[in-house]
MARDO-461470 format. One record per residue (C-alpha): x, y, z; residue in one letter. Coordinates in steps of 0.2 Angstrom, whole numbers, padded with zeros to 4 digits, always signed. Each point is the difference from the previous one (the first is absolute). Layout:
XYZa/...
***
This chain:
+0001+0000-0003m/+0007+0017-0002p/+0003+0012+0013s/-0006+0017-0001e/+0015+0010-0003n/+0004-0013-0015s/-0015+0006-0010i/+0003+0011-0015d/-0012+0015+0003s/-0002+0015-0013a/-0012+0014+0000l/-0007+0001-0020v/-0010+0010-0008k/-0015-0003-0015i/-0004+0014-0012s/-0014+0000-0013e/-0009+0015-0007g/+0009+0012+0010g/-0003-0011+0016v/+0013-0005+0011q/-0004-0013+0013l/+0011-0004+0014e/+0003-0017+0006g/+0013-0012+0012d/+0006-0015-0007l/+0008-0014+0009s/+0010-0015-0005l/+0005-0015+0011p/+0017-0006-0008p/-0006-0016-0013g/-0018+0005+0000t/-0011-0004-0016s/-0015+0006+0008r/-0008+0017+0003l/-0015+0006+0007v/-0007+0018-0004l/-0010+0010+0013f/-0017+0010-0005a/-0003+0011+0014h/-0018+0003+0006g/-0008+0018-0001s/+0008+0014+0010g/+0017-0012+0002s/+0014-0002-0009g/+0020-0009+0000r/+0003+0007+0017h/-0015-0010+0009s/+0005-0008+0014p/-0010-0014+0000r/+0005-0003-0021n/+0017+0003+0007r/+0000-0014+0013y/-0008-0013-0012v/+0012+0004-0012a/+0016-0003+0012e/-0005-0016+0005v/-0001-0006-0017l/+0016+0008-0004n/+0006-0011+0014r/-0006-0016-0007t/+0008+0004-0021g/-0013+0009-0006i/+0002+0016-0008g/-0011+0017+0002t/-0004+0015-0009l/-0011+0011+0010l/-0005+0017-0009f/-0011+0013+0000d/-0013-0003-0012l/-0006+0020+0000l/+0010+0014-0001t/-0001+0013+0017e/-0011+0011-0009e/-0012-0013-0007e/-0001-0008+0018d/-0006+0016+0006q/-0018-0004-0008i/-0009-0010+0006y/-0010-0006-0014e/+0016-0004-0007t/+0006-0013+0012r/-0017-0011-0004f/+0004+0002-0019n/+0003-0018-0001i/+0001+0001-0019d/+0016+0011+0003l/+0007-0009+0013l/+0000-0016-0011t/+0011+0012-0014e/+0011+0004+0012r/+0003-0017+0007l/+0005-0008-0017l/+0008+0013-0005l/+0012-0005+0015a/-0002-0017-0007t/+0005+0006-0017q/+0015+0009+0007w/+0006-0014+0010w/-0001-0013-0015e/+0011+0013-0011s/+0015-0001+0012q/+0013-0013-0003p/+0001-0008+0015s/-0020-0005-0001s/+0006-0015-0011k/-0008-0016+0007g/-0009+0008+0015f/-0016-0005+0006s/-0016+0014+0003l/-0011+0001+0015g/-0011+0017+0005y/-0003+0004+0018f/-0015+0012+0003g/-0008+0007+0014a/-0017+0010+0000s/-0003+0011-0017t/+0018-0008-0006g/-0008-0020+0001a/-0013+0007-0013a/+0013+0007-0011a/+0012-0017+0005a/-0013-0010-0007l/-0006+0012-0014m/+0016-0002-0008a/+0005-0019+0004a/-0018-0001-0010a/+0009+0010-0015e/+0017-0008+0001i/-0006-0019+0002g/+0013-0015+0006p/+0014+0009+0001k/-0005+0008+0016i/+0002-0017+0013g/-0009+0006+0013a/-0012+0013+0009v/+0000+0004+0020v/-0014+0013+0005s/+0000+0008+0017r/-0014+0007+0006g/-0005+0004-0016g/-0014+0006-0012r/-0001-0014-0015p/-0017+0004-0001d/+0006+0015-0008l/+0009-0009-0014a/-0018-0013-0002l/-0002+0004-0020p/+0017-0009+0000r/+0000-0012+0012l/-0005-0014-0011a/+0017+0002-0010r/+0011+0000+0014v/+0009-0019-0001r/+0012+0005+0012s/+0001-0008+0016p/-0010+0010+0013t/+0002+0003+0018l/-0012+0011+0006l/+0002+0006+0019i/-0011+0007+0012v/+0001+0006+0018g/-0014-0009+0009g/-0006+0016+0007e/-0002+0009-0016d/-0019-0006-0003d/-0004+0009-0017v/+0017-0005-0009v/-0003-0015+0004i/-0015-0001-0009e/+0007+0008-0015l/+0013-0011+0002n/-0011-0016+0000r/-0010+0006-0017e/+0017+0006-0007a/+0004-0019+0002s/-0014-0009-0007e/+0005+0010-0017q/+0016-0006+0001l/+0002-0015-0013r/+0018-0006+0005g/+0009-0005+0015e/-0004+0009+0015k/+0000+0000+0017e/-0011+0014+0013l/+0009+0000+0019v/-0010+0009+0013i/+0015+0005+0015v/-0012+0000+0014p/+0002+0017+0012g/+0007+0010-0012a/-0007+0015-0008a/+0002+0007-0016h/+0019+0007+0000l/+0005-0015+0012f/+0009+0011+0012e/-0005-0011+0015e/+0015-0009+0008p/+0006-0016-0012g/-0013+0003-0012k/+0010+0008-0013l/+0014-0015+0003e/-0012-0012-0006i/-0005+0010-0015v/+0019+0000-0004a/+0001-0018+0003s/-0015-0005-0011l/+0004+0011-0014a/+0018-0010+0001t/-0005-0016+0000e/-0011+0006-0015w/+0013+0008-0013f/+0012-0016+0007q/-0011-0013-0005k/-0006+0009-0018y/+0015+0010-0006l/+0010-0011-0008k/+0019+0000+0005m/
***
């Protein structure tokens, strides 16, 4: 298992059409698996919850790319945070950026989405197809991707807090629309943000197991 100090980390910039997004790319030595993070509304690559999950993945040898789906100006507009088509477009842009890198050859890809970012992850997975080896949603809103869910073939793990009643039902409804391999895990005693002691650790463990199972070495 690689040590934290041996992980190759870099700030990357992804640009298109006058928009520049920043991301943090972390690649453990010898890895051939990369998980791209799609953050939720009002969040970004500095989200402490997603960074924690990313660090756990890195320690198990899985690379991560955390990046801002929106610019600072765009994030100030409430409606933009829920523009799933725009968020999906940005996630696809980041995926294309990674695939254009010389070091990307032979990598298997996964998506980790939180809140509205989960909808973007599923929309992007439906668009790209089998190339996305796995999707994990944390407290996500997969219902916002409802029209595309039947096209998702990537094995999908939906993680929801046991106290997050409304989101539980939305995830159940979305799970019924998924046609590929899927699993819905409800974490007892956890609310929407998994801030209770030990709950985020459960999320990280579940996500790690899912990506280890479905992302090819």
